[in-house]
N, C-alpha and C positions, 0 to 999 in steps of 0.2 A: 504494500500500500504506500503510495507516494506521501511524502512528508510535506504538508503545505507550508511549513515554516521555511523550508529551503528550496521550494519549487522555484525554478528560474535562476537560482544562484549557481555559480561555479564553486563547488565545494570538493575538497579532497581530504582524505585521511592522511596524516603525515607522521613521520618519526617512529617512535617505539612500537606502535601497533603494527605498522607495516613490516618493520624489521623482525619482530617476534613471529609474525605469521610466516615469513620466509624461513625462519628457523624451526617452525613447527611447534612453537611454544604456545601455551594457553593464552587466549586473548586477554588483554588488560584494558585499562582506560584508553579511549581513543581521543586524539587531538585532531582538530579540523582546521584547515586553512580555507578562507573565503577569498576568491579573486574577483576584483572589479566592483566591489560593493563599497558603500560609504557607511560610516557609523550611524547616520540618520536612517538609512535604509534598513539597517539591522534592527534598530530600535522599533521602527515602524512594523516590523515583522514579529515583534514580541520578544526579541532577544534582550537579555538583561546585561547591561555593561558592567564589567568587573575589573577591567584592566586599569592600571595606573599610568605607566609610562607609554603604553600603546594600546590600541583598541582590542580588547578581548571580551567575548560575550558568552553568556550561558544560554543554551537552547531553552526555550520556554517550557519544554516538557521533559526532555531527557537530562537536562542540566549538564550536558557535555560542553566542553569549551570549544568555541569557534573564534579564531583570531583572523583579523584581516591580514592579507599578504603584505609584507613590509620589507623594506631595506633599512640598513642602519649605517651610520657614519660615526666614527670615533670623534668624541668632542671633549673628553676629559679622562681622568684616571679611573681605574676599576671597572667593574661590570656595569655600574650605573652611568658610566661616562659615554653615553651614546645618544645620538639624535636619530629618531625613527621617522620614516616616511611611509605612509600607508595610502598613497593616492591610488585612484582606480587604474592607473597605467602600470602599476607594479604587477609583474607576471609571476606565475607559480615558480618558474625557474629562478627568478630573482630572489624569491623567498627562500628557496632551497639552498641557494649559494651562500646565504649568510648563516647557515647552521654550523654546528661544531664538527661532527664526524660524518663521513660519507654514509655509514650504515644507518644514520639517523636522518639522512637527506633524501629519502625516497617517499614519493607520494602515490596514493592510489585513488583513482577516479571511482565514482559510484558504479560504473560498469565493470570494475575490476582491473582496468588497465593501469599498469605501473608507469609512473613518470620518474625517470632516474637519470638526470643529466650528468651526474657525478660518478656514475658507475658504482653506486653503493651496493647493488646486488652482487657484483663480483667480489667485493670485500666481505660481504656477509658469508658467501660460500667459501671464500679463502680463509676466513677467520682472522681478519685484519682490522684493527682500529686505526683509521687514517683521518687526518684533518681534511676539512673541505677546501680551505684556501689559506693564504698567508694572513688573512684577518684573524686566524686562530690566536695570534699573539696579542690581540687587542682586548680580549676578555679573560680575566684570570679564572672565572668560574669554569671555563673550558678545561683547565688543568684538573680541577677537582672532579669534573664529570669524566674526564679521561680515566682517572684513577678509579672512580666508581664503576665505570663500564668494564674496566679490566677485572675488577672484583666480581662483577655480575656475569661476565663471560670468560671464565678462567682458561678456556682453550684458545681464545683470541690473542694474537700477538699485537703489540703496539708498534706501528711503523717507525723505523729509525728517524725519518725526517720529522715525524710528529713529536717524538721525544725531544728532538733538537729545538723545535719551536716552543715546546712546553718549557724548556730550560730558559728560553728568552723571557718568558713571563716572570721568571724569578730574577734573572740578572737585571732586567729593566725595571724591577720594582713593582710591577703590576699586581703581584700577589699580595703586596702589603696593603692594598686598597680593599681587600675582601672584608666584608662585614661579618661579624661573628655568627649571625643567624644563618647566613648562607653557607659558611664553613660547616656548621653543625648539621644543617640539612643534608648536605652531600656526604659528610662523614657518617651520619646515621644510616643513610641508604647503603653506603659501602659496607658498613658493619653487618647489615642484614642481608648482604649478598652472599653468594655461594663460596666465595674465596676472599674474605676480607683482607688477608695478608697482601694480596696483589695491589690493593689501593695504597698500602703503605710502601710497597716496592716502587710504585710510580712516583709517589711523593718524594721518596728518598733518592731515586735515580735522577730526578729533575732538580734536586736541591731545595725543594719546597717544604720538606717536613719541618725543619726548625722555624720556618717563617710562618707556616700555616698553623702549626701546633707547637708553639714555643714551650719548652720545658718537658715535653713528652719524651720519655725514655723507652725506646723500643729495643727489646732484647732478642737474643737468638731464638728463644722459645715462644715469642709472642705470636708469630704466624701459626705455629702448630696449636697453641692454646685456642686461638680464634677458630681454627679448623675444627677443633673438638667442640667448640660452642655451636658451630654449624651442624655437626653430626648429632648433637644432643638437642638441637632446636631451642637453644637458650634465647631468652628475650633480649631486647636491645640493652637494657640496663646491665645484664650479666656480661654481654660482649664488651661494653664500654669498660666495665670493671677489669676485665682481662687485658684489654688494650692498655690500661693505665696502671697495671699491677706493679711495674717497676718505677713509677713516677711518684716522687714524694717531695713536697706535699702536693696533693692532687687538687685541692680547692682552688688555687689560682687559675689552673687550666679550666676548671669547671666554670669559674666566674667569667673568664675571658670569652669562652665560647657560649656562655649563657645556656649551659647544659641543663636539661630538666632535672629537678631535684631527685627524682627516683634514681636516675643514672648516676648522679654524683654520690648519693648515699651508698649505692652498691660499691662504687669505686673506693670510697673511704673505708667501708666495713670489711671488704675482702682481705686486705693484707693482715689485719688483726685476726680475723677468723683463721686464716692459713697458719698464722703463728700459733694460735691456740690448738689447732688440730695437730700440728707438728709436736707441740709440747707433750701431747698425750700418745705419741707414737709408741707402740710396743706395749701399751697398757691394755690388759684384758678388759673388754667391755663389761664382763660379768664379775669382775673382781677388782674393785676400786679401793684405794686407800683414802683416808680422809683428805689428804692433799690433792689427790686426783679429783675427788668430788668437788673440792673447792675450785680447782682449775676449770672444771666443766661448768659449774654454776657461774663463775666469773665470765666465762666466754658467752654463756647464754644472756647474761645481763648486759654485757657490752654490746652485743648484737641486737639488743632490745627484742629478744626472741619471744618473751612472754606477751608483749603487746603486738608484735608483728610476726607470729609464727610462720605464716605462709612465706613471708620474705626470707626468714631464716632458712627454711627448708630449700628455698630457691637458691640462696647463697651457697648452700652445701653442694648443690648441683653445679654451680659455677666453680667452686673449689675443686671439684672432681676433675676438672680439666687441667689442674695444676699438680695434684698429688692424690694418692688413694685416700678415700674418705669413708669411714664407717657410717654411712648415712642412716641406716636403720638404728644403730646404737644412739647416735645423736638425737634422732627423732624420739627414741624411747626415753632418753634423759629429759628431753623437753616435756614429754608427757608426764613423767613423774613429778617434775617441778610444778607443772600446771595444776596437778591434783591437790596441791596444798591449798587449804581454805584460808585465803588471806584475811577474810572477815573474822574467822574464828581466832586466828593468831592475834589480830589487833585487839580483840576483846580481852585477851589475857594480859595486856600491857596497860599499866596505869598512866605512863607518860607518853604522850603522842610522839615525842621526838625519838622514842625507843622502838617505835613500830617497825621502821625499816630494818633495823638490826635484828629484831626478833623474827621478822619474816625471812630475812636472809638465813638465819640459823635454822629455821624450820625447813626451809627448802634444802639446805645443805644436809640436814639430818635425814630428810626423805631419801635423798640419793644414797647416803651411806646405808640406810636401813635396807634398801632394795638391792644394792650392788656390793656391799662389803663382804659378802660370802659367809657372814656369820649366821 
């Protein structure tokens, strides 16, 4: 059934949806380009304008994004330093030529015809990430996207000439104009890709790593730990914690990138939890000394496990990517401590200031009673 909202318009699906279809991957969100239309004409058809720097519209029913075909001219530093032109004389080929990589510069017409002036299909089939043109060096976000796509498509190679241009973004200082929100947006996508370590490789090979993620310490085991996170389907917060495991202190990096609080919390808590787990290495889970029980209770308290048990159990899964963890034992320890009736303990104490200490002792005694072997 014809869509009246786009009837008579020259519309094309572009970018990732076309690329992924060529790769036989499941369809994701579609992005559309409209050629030869004006913003006024789009609004008259019921499209909802949402673009800031250039005209982008939401379809009145599907809510998919439709952008007017555009060209761009460098006018300042960073990815915001562009002037856009969206006149009705801008062609589809003009729009495709201002994109980042050839594999993302393929369009598909409603009848299925592919428009591919930059031979993106050949690079898709050859498994190559290649820049569209020399304008690649004008937008530092393209370096981040290059790293993210390397992580998303681990069998694809980055063309040597593309790496050369990416290095220019660093040496010419363009990467220094990146805003924290955009760095985090691309980093988060790269961490959730199938090979996060490859994004780090691209950033390191181009010299961008210390400029984009200042203070981050990447160790020899970071890539493998992130690969473990992928295999275990860990959430973003867990992957970020593994990325930052060797970085101390972590909060300055979190603040600079404006990392979501949950991600920063995981990154802060993981090193201490790993230390606590290592301290109990070799201890029989069913035969604890009083000191062992104290170490366990302190670890649970420091991780705020009683108030956030699900997060604690999730952190144990993250820790498993670093060292062996007796997850079932730690889960059982938490269960024993949770069974202590805090209200009943509080009623046995006359001084309010003494409640916390009494509760600590009660929880410690509960662990000893269950696991002392007596």
